[in-house]
C-alpha positions in Angstrom: 7.8 9.2 27.2 9.1 12.0 25.0 7.5 14.5 22.7 8.9 16.2 19.7 7.4 19.1 17.8 8.1 19.2 14.0 7.4 21.5 11.2 5.6 24.1 13.3 6.7 27.2 11.3 5.0 29.3 8.7 6.4 29.2 5.2 7.1 32.9 5.0 7.0 36.1 7.1 4.0 37.1 5.1 2.1 34.2 6.5 3.1 34.7 10.1 0.3 37.0 11.0 -2.5 34.6 10.0 -0.8 31.2 10.0 -0.9 30.6 13.8 -4.7 30.8 13.8 -5.0 28.5 10.8 -2.2 26.1 11.6 -3.3 22.4 11.3 -2.1 20.2 14.2 -1.6 16.5 13.6 -0.8 14.2 16.5 1.0 10.9 16.4 1.5 8.1 18.9 4.1 5.5 17.9 6.1 2.6 19.4 9.7 3.1 18.4 10.6 0.9 21.4 9.1 -2.3 22.7 8.2 -5.4 20.7 7.0 -3.4 17.7 10.0 -1.2 17.4 11.2 -2.7 14.0 7.9 -1.3 12.6 7.5 1.8 14.7 10.9 3.3 13.8 9.9 3.1 10.1 6.5 4.6 10.7 8.3 7.4 12.6 11.0 8.0 10.1 8.5 9.0 7.4 7.8 12.2 9.4 11.3 13.4 8.6 10.2 13.6 5.0 6.8 15.3 5.4 6.1 18.7 3.8 5.8 21.8 5.9 2.2 22.3 4.8 -0.9 20.2 4.6 -3.7 21.1 2.2 -2.1 24.6 1.8 -2.0 25.3 5.6 1.1 25.3 7.9 1.3 22.0 9.8 2.6 21.0 13.2 3.2 17.4 14.1 3.2 16.4 17.7 4.9 13.0 18.1 4.6 10.8 21.3 6.2 7.5 22.2 3.9 4.6 23.3 6.5 1.8 23.6 4.2 -0.6 21.6 1.9 -0.7 24.6 -1.8 -0.3 24.2 -2.3 1.5 27.5 0.4 4.0 26.7 -1.1 4.5 23.2 -4.5 5.2 24.7 -3.0 7.6 27.2 -1.2 9.5 24.4 -4.3 9.6 22.2 -6.3 11.2 25.0 -3.5 13.7 25.7 -3.2 14.7 22.1 -6.9 15.4 21.8 -7.7 16.9 25.2 -4.5 18.8 25.8 -2.9 19.5 22.4 -6.2 20.0 20.6 -5.1 18.2 17.5 -7.2 18.3 14.4 -6.5 14.7 13.6 -4.2 12.0 15.0 -2.3 9.0 13.6 -1.0 5.7 15.1 0.1 3.1 16.0 2.4 0.1 15.5 0.2 -2.8 16.6 -3.5 -3.8 16.3 -4.2 -3.7 20.1 -2.8 -0.1 20.4 -4.6 1.1 17.3 -7.8 -0.4 18.4 -7.7 1.6 21.6 -7.0 4.7 19.6 -10.1 4.0 17.4 -12.3 3.8 20.5 -10.9 7.1 21.7 -11.4 8.7 18.2 -15.1 7.8 18.4 -15.5 9.0 22.0 -13.8 12.3 21.5 -14.9 12.9 17.9 -11.4 13.3 16.3 -10.4 11.8 13.0 -7.8 8.9 13.4 -5.6 7.8 10.5 -5.1 4.2 11.7 -1.6 3.0 10.7 -2.3 -0.7 11.4 -5.6 -2.7 11.1 -8.2 -2.3 13.8 -10.1 -5.1 15.6 -13.5 -3.4 15.7 -16.7 -3.6 13.7 -17.6 -0.8 11.2 -20.1 0.7 13.7 -17.1 1.6 15.9 -15.1 3.2 13.2 -17.1 6.3 12.4 -14.0 8.5 13.1 -11.3 6.1 12.0 -9.8 5.7 8.5 -7.6 2.7 8.1 -4.5 3.3 5.9 -3.1 -0.3 5.5 -4.8 -2.6 3.0 -7.5 -4.9 4.4 -6.0 -8.2 5.6 -8.4 -10.3 3.5 -7.5 -8.4 0.4 -3.8 -9.0 1.0 -4.1 -12.6 2.1 -6.2 -13.4 -1.0 -3.1 -12.9 -3.0 -1.4 -15.6 -0.9 -4.4 -18.0 -1.4 -4.3 -17.4 -5.1 -0.6 -18.4 -5.1 -1.4 -21.5 -3.1 -4.1 -22.6 -5.5 -1.8 -22.1 -8.4 0.8 -24.4 -6.7 -1.5 -27.2 -5.6 -1.6 -26.4 -1.9 -4.5 -28.4 -0.2 -3.6 -28.1 3.5 -1.9 -25.4 5.5 -0.6 -25.0 9.1 -1.2 -21.7 10.8 0.9 -20.1 13.5 0.4 -16.5 14.6 0.6 -13.9 17.4 -1.6 -14.7 20.4 -3.3 -11.3 20.1 -5.8 -9.5 17.8 -3.4 -9.4 14.9 -2.9 -13.1 15.0 -6.7 -13.4 15.1 -7.2 -11.1 12.1 -4.8 -13.0 9.9 -6.3 -16.4 11.0 -9.9 -15.2 10.3 -8.9 -13.9 6.9 -7.4 -17.3 6.1 -10.6 -19.1 7.3 -12.7 -16.9 5.1 -10.5 -17.4 2.0 -9.4 -21.0 2.3 -12.8 -22.7 2.4 -13.9 -21.5 -1.0 -10.4 -22.3 -2.4 -10.6 -25.9 -1.2 -7.8 -25.5 1.2 -8.0 -26.9 4.8 -6.4 -25.3 7.8 -5.0 -28.1 9.9 -3.4 -26.2 12.8 -3.9 -22.9 14.8 -0.8 -22.4 16.9 -0.1 -19.1 18.7 2.9 -17.3 20.3 3.4 -14.1 22.2 5.2 -11.1 20.6 8.0 -11.3 23.1 8.5 -15.1 22.9 12.0 -16.3 21.9 11.1 -19.9 21.1 8.2 -21.6 19.3 9.6 -25.1 19.2 6.6 -26.7 20.7 4.2 -25.1 18.3 6.5 -25.9 15.3 6.7 -29.6 16.2 3.0 -29.8 16.3 2.8 -28.3 12.8 5.5 -30.6 11.4 3.7 -33.6 12.9 0.7 -33.0 10.6 2.9 -32.2 7.6 0.8 -29.5 5.9 1.5 -28.5 2.2 2.4 -25.0 3.4 2.5 -22.8 6.5 1.1 -19.3 7.1 2.6 -17.1 9.7 0.4 -14.4 11.3 3.0 -12.3 13.1 4.6 -9.0 12.2 8.0 -7.3 12.0 11.0 -9.3 13.3 8.6 -11.4 15.4 7.3 -12.9 12.2 10.7 -14.5 11.5 10.8 -16.7 14.6 8.4 -19.4 13.3 10.1 -19.6 9.9 13.5 -19.9 11.5 12.3 -22.7 13.8 10.4 -24.5 11.0 13.6 -24.5 8.8 15.8 -25.6 11.7 13.4 -28.5 12.4 13.5 -29.7 8.8 10.3 -28.3 7.2 11.1 -27.8 3.5 7.7 -26.7 2.1 6.5 -23.1 1.3 6.1 -20.7 4.2 3.9 -17.6 3.7 3.7 -14.4 5.7 1.5 -11.3 5.7 1.9 -7.6 4.9 3.0 -6.9 8.5 6.3 -8.6 7.7 7.9 -6.9 4.7 10.9 -4.9 5.8 14.6 -5.3 5.9 14.8 -6.2 9.6 12.8 -9.4 9.0 15.6 -10.5 6.6 18.3 -9.4 8.9 16.9 -11.4 11.8 16.1 -14.5 9.7 19.1 -14.6 7.4 19.3 -17.7 5.2 16.4 -19.3 7.0 13.9 -16.8 5.5 15.1 -17.3 1.9 12.1 -18.2 -0.2 9.5 -16.6 2.2 6.5 -15.2 0.4 4.3 -12.3 1.5 1.9 -9.7 0.2 2.8 -6.1 0.3 2.1 -2.7 -1.2 3.6 -1.6 -4.6 6.2 0.7 -3.0 8.4 -2.2 -2.0 9.1 -3.0 -5.7 8.2 0.3 -7.4 11.0 -0.1 -10.0 9.4 -3.3 -11.2 6.0 -1.8 -11.8 4.9 -1.1 -15.4 5.3 2.6 -16.4 1.6 3.0 -16.9 0.9 2.0 -13.3 -0.5 5.1 -11.6 1.1 4.2 -8.2 4.6 3.9 -9.6 5.5 7.6 -9.7 4.4 8.3 -6.2 5.9 5.1 -4.7 9.2 5.5 -6.5 9.5 9.2 -5.5 8.9 8.3 -1.8 11.3 5.3 -2.0 14.1 7.5 -3.4 13.7 10.2 -0.8 13.5 7.7 2.0 16.6 5.8 1.0 18.5 9.1 0.4 17.7 10.0 4.0 18.1 6.6 5.7 20.3 4.6 3.4 20.1 2.2 0.4 17.7 -0.7 0.9 15.8 0.9 3.9 12.5 1.2 2.1 9.6 -0.4 3.9 5.9 -0.7 3.8 5.4 1.0 7.2 6.9 4.4 6.4 4.6 4.3 3.3 1.6 3.9 5.5 2.5 7.1 7.4 3.0 9.0 4.1 -0.3 7.7 2.7 -2.1 8.8 5.9 -0.6 12.3 5.3 -1.7 12.3 1.7 -5.3 11.5 2.7 -5.3 14.3 5.2 -3.7 16.6 2.6 -6.6 16.0 0.3 -9.3 16.5 3.0 -7.9 19.5 4.8 -8.8 22.2 2.2 -12.3 20.8 1.9 -12.8 20.9 5.6 -11.4 24.4 5.8 -14.1 25.8 3.5 -16.6 25.4 6.4 -14.5 25.6 9.6 -11.2 26.8 11.1 -8.5 24.4 12.2 -8.3 24.0 15.9 -12.1 23.7 16.4 -14.5 20.9 16.9 -16.3 22.0 13.8 -13.1 21.6 11.8 -12.6 18.1 13.2 -16.1 17.1 12.2 -15.7 18.7 8.7 -12.4 16.9 8.3 -14.0 13.6 9.1 -16.7 14.2 6.5 -14.1 15.2 3.9 -12.0 12.1 4.5 -15.1 10.0 4.1 -15.4 11.3 0.5 -11.9 11.7 -0.8 -11.5 10.1 -4.2 -8.5 9.0 -6.3 -5.8 9.8 -3.8 -2.7 8.1 -5.2 -0.5 6.9 -2.4 2.6 4.7 -2.2 0.4 1.6 -1.4 -2.7 2.1 -3.5 -5.3 4.4 -4.8 -7.7 5.5 -2.1 -11.5 6.0 -2.7 -13.3 6.5 0.6 -17.0 6.4 1.2 -19.4 6.4 4.2 -19.3 2.6 4.1 -15.6 2.1 3.2 -13.0 3.9 5.4 -10.1 2.3 3.6 -10.9 2.5 -0.1 -8.2 0.5 -1.8 -8.5 -2.3 -4.3 -6.3 -5.1 -5.8 -4.0 -2.4 -7.2 -2.8 -2.1 -3.6 -1.2 -5.5 -3.4 1.7 -7.4 -4.9 3.4 -10.7 -3.9 7.1 -10.6 -3.0 9.6 -13.3 -2.1 12.9 -13.2 -0.3 15.5 -13.9 -3.0 19.2 -13.6 -2.2 18.5 -11.5 0.9 16.1 -9.1 -0.8 12.4 -8.8 -1.2 11.7 -9.3 -5.0 8.5 -9.1 -7.0 6.9 -12.4 -7.9 5.8 -11.8 -11.5 
């Protein structure tokens, strides 16, 4: 495990005398290695672009590696809160890891900006604010596309963990009312290198389409196998898929893949009056200037949107408490719960006591792999 301290300086000599006492500390645990590395690297890269202040206060980021391992993520979360006394923390790459962090946030009463979905009921999310779009919201765009193209039956194959469960349950909730029948529920582990058995079962029932409930490069494996075994119908994915690494791994076999994602992936194609376009396009340009053309991805955008939400809440919390105190953490939680009209790269966030995500249909678009690139389906 390594740690790296970033942006821990005051903006000017004039601030130096008071900044140390008022510096805001944000922790992050992230898997840039392990099975979620293709996502974690992107989440982590965003922190090279973060401002040096948050809500008008100097900010320090403490970044820990969790190897895409839920046990490591939980250990890091506790360390960030109990040893580093962070005012809020962020993470992680995968649902199992982030779910552990959410439990720790509740226990130790520290705001968590969840960078992946969480497999917990709302009663366990008092201190957790989920940055990615709700899975049902995103997969509803997929189901709308299915209905428009006459799909009546689908095969499902997903991770054999909580993320696979979340995507599957979303499809169950959406497909019934749409008149679509789910005819298979096949699973595979994140580290698997073959899904031939599962794919042959899907092909045997010949569904009108297939939905894959994996993420990152691991989401390409079922599509590659389906294509290699002669399946020629539409294959759909989810918003945990959309990055360049998926296309690199899948090559020509992932041509035509369809997935929901946030607007930042196709910011140039958004109408000029779209309020998200300016923020998303600015982030895309800065990210690609730093990391290369075509490197934009949804996951770095989630990190940045988490920062933007904290940026809006910090000055409100600071009116009643000083950073570095339990009172500030509590005030920050309350402020996050009431932020309104925070325009991010993925959507417009309007939190409430009963909604710790706060985005709507403006936070989703459908994209398709066309000639080796993710392109907007208009």
